[in-house]
N, C-alpha and C positions, 0 to 999 in steps of 0.2 A: 447593950452590946456597943463597944466603942467603934470608932471610925475604921480602924485598921482591920478589925474582924469582919466588918460589913464588906469591905473591899475584897478581902480574902474569900469570903463565902460567895460573893458575886462571881469571882473567877472560877471557883469550883462548880457553881451552879450552871454557868454558861458552858463549861466543859461537859457537864452531864447532859445538858440540852443538846449539845452538838452530836452526841451519840445517836440521837434519834433522827438526825437530818441526813437525808440521802442525796440531796442535790448539792453538787460539789461546791458551787459558788457560795451558797448560804452556809454550808459546813465550814468552809475556810473563814468566812466572815465572822461566824460565831466563835470559832476557835481563836481568831485574832483578838476579838474583844475580850475573851477569857484570859488570854495571855497578857494583854495590856493591864488588866486588873491585877493579875498575879505579879507582873513586873512592878507595878505601883506599890504593892504590899511589900515585896522583898527588898526593893531599893530604898523606899522612903520610910518604911516603918520597921521592918525586921533587920534592915541593914545587912542583908545576906547577899553579898556581891556576886557570888557564884550562881546562886539561883536567879538573881536578876539578869545576869549575863545570858544564861540559857533561855530564859523567857524572852529576852530581847531578840535572840537569834530566831526563835520560833515566830515572833512577830514579823521580823524582816522577811523570812522565807515565805510565810503565808501571805504577806502583803504583795510580794513579788508575784506569787501564783494568782492572787486575786486580780491584779492588773493584767496579767497574761490572759486569764479566762475572759475578762471583760473585752479585751482587744480582739480575741478570737471570735467572740460572739457578736461583735459589732457588725451590722449588716454591710455587706460589700456589694459593689455594683457588678451585676452579671452581664456579660456582653449580649447584645440583642440576638446574635446568631445562635446562641444556645439557651436563651431565656425560656423558650417553650419546653425544652427538655427538662429544665429545672422545675418548672411549674407543673408539668404533666407527670413526671417520673420521680423526681428527687425532692419534692416539696417538704418531705419530712427531715431533710438535712438543712442545717443552717447554710447561709450563703458561703460562709468561710469553708465549711466542710465540703460543700459541693465543688467549689473552685479548687480546693486541695485535691479532691478525688479526680476532678477533670484533668488537672495538670499531671497526674500520675500516668495518664494514658498517652498513647501515640496514635495519631490520625494516619490512616492508610487507605488504599483503594485497591479494588480487585475487579477484573473483568474477564468473563468467559473462563472462570475457574471456580474451584470449590473453596469455601471457607473451612468446612470441616467434613470429615467422612464418618459414616456410621461405624461404630466399633472402635473408634480411636479415642484415647484419653486426651482431653483438651488441656492445654497449658495457658489459655488466654480466655478472658471474658470479652465479648464483642458487643458493640452497640451500633446499629445502623444509623448513619447520619443523612444519607441521600441515596436514592435508587431503591431497587427492590431485590431482595434475596429470596430464592425459592427453596422451600423445604421439601425434600423428597424422601420417600421410603420405598425401597426396591424400584427405584427409577420412576416412581409415580409421584407427581406433585400433590402435596397435602395442605400446603399453606404458603402464604407470601408474607415476607417481613419487610416493612418499610421503616421510615424514619421513627426513631424512638423505640424500636424493638430490639431486645437483647438476643444474642446468638450464643449458644452453649452455656446458658445459665443453669440448666439442670446438671450438667457435668460439673460446673463450678460449685454448686450447692452440695451435691451428693458425692463428688469425686468419682462417679461412675463414667463409663464410656458413653460417647454420643450415640443416641438411638436413631438418628436420621442424618442424611446428607443435606448440606446447605450449599446452594450453588448460585453464582452470579452470572447471568447471561450478559447483561449490559453492565456498565460501570456502577459499582457500589462503593460509596465512601463510608468508612466506619472508623470508630475509635476502639483501640485494643488496650486492655489492661492485663498485666501479668497476674495470673491467678495466685501464684505463690506470694507475690508482694501484697496482694489484697488480703490473703488469708493471714498474713502476719499481723494485720490490724485486729484480728480476733483477740490477740493477747495485748497488743500495744494500745489499742483504742476500742474496747468492747462496745462502747456506746455507738460509735460510728459503724462498727460491724453489724450490730443489730438493725440499724437503720438501713444499711445496704441490703441486708437479707430481706427486709420488709419490701423494699423497692423491687427486688427480683421476684419475690413471691407475688406481688401485685401484677407484674408482667406475665407471670405464668398463668394467673387466674384469667387475665384478658385473653390469653391464647386458648386456654382449655374450654372456656364457655362456648365460643362459636363452634368448636369441633364437637363438643358434646351435643350441641343442638342439632348439628348435621347428622350425627349418628342416630339420634332419636327419631329424626324425620325419615331416615332410611329404614329403620325398624318398623 
């Protein structure tokens, strides 16, 4: 087998290998290597300028996306005031993903007022930053939510109405995200969406365990 055929077959072999790769960075890297091999064959051996041109375009596009992915995954410094939230709740996100998610939200405060009412459909996902929020069912307190606790996450995940009232007697500072904007990530960035769902599910588990324990003790 002569040199040109070896280069051509390397290009096709790498393209075949890329079909089995699910991780985006390695997929693009393998495809770039394959296209470089094919460009070398078409330009230097087959002298097919049209094929060489398009393989060069593929190399440029993939190289751009590889650089973009590497920069996005590069660890970023998280401010000290929210570092605990990242480490306790969002550790499955990259630092870049977390900061992007955080900057999508708006920090607000409420005092002597309700966050949500039972039976209402929620348009925001909330996270307590300071203070204590009281969860009530039929005016009876059933739980307290402090820093790092989500509010209305069940409504966000299921699209159903809130099943309890959440009230702030004293000042509570929280961050709010528009549910519609976050749900758009399900299509725009499915990897991030799955990670966010995982974080919300973990929060639900933390809330359900103590309540289940109390109910078993009552029985």
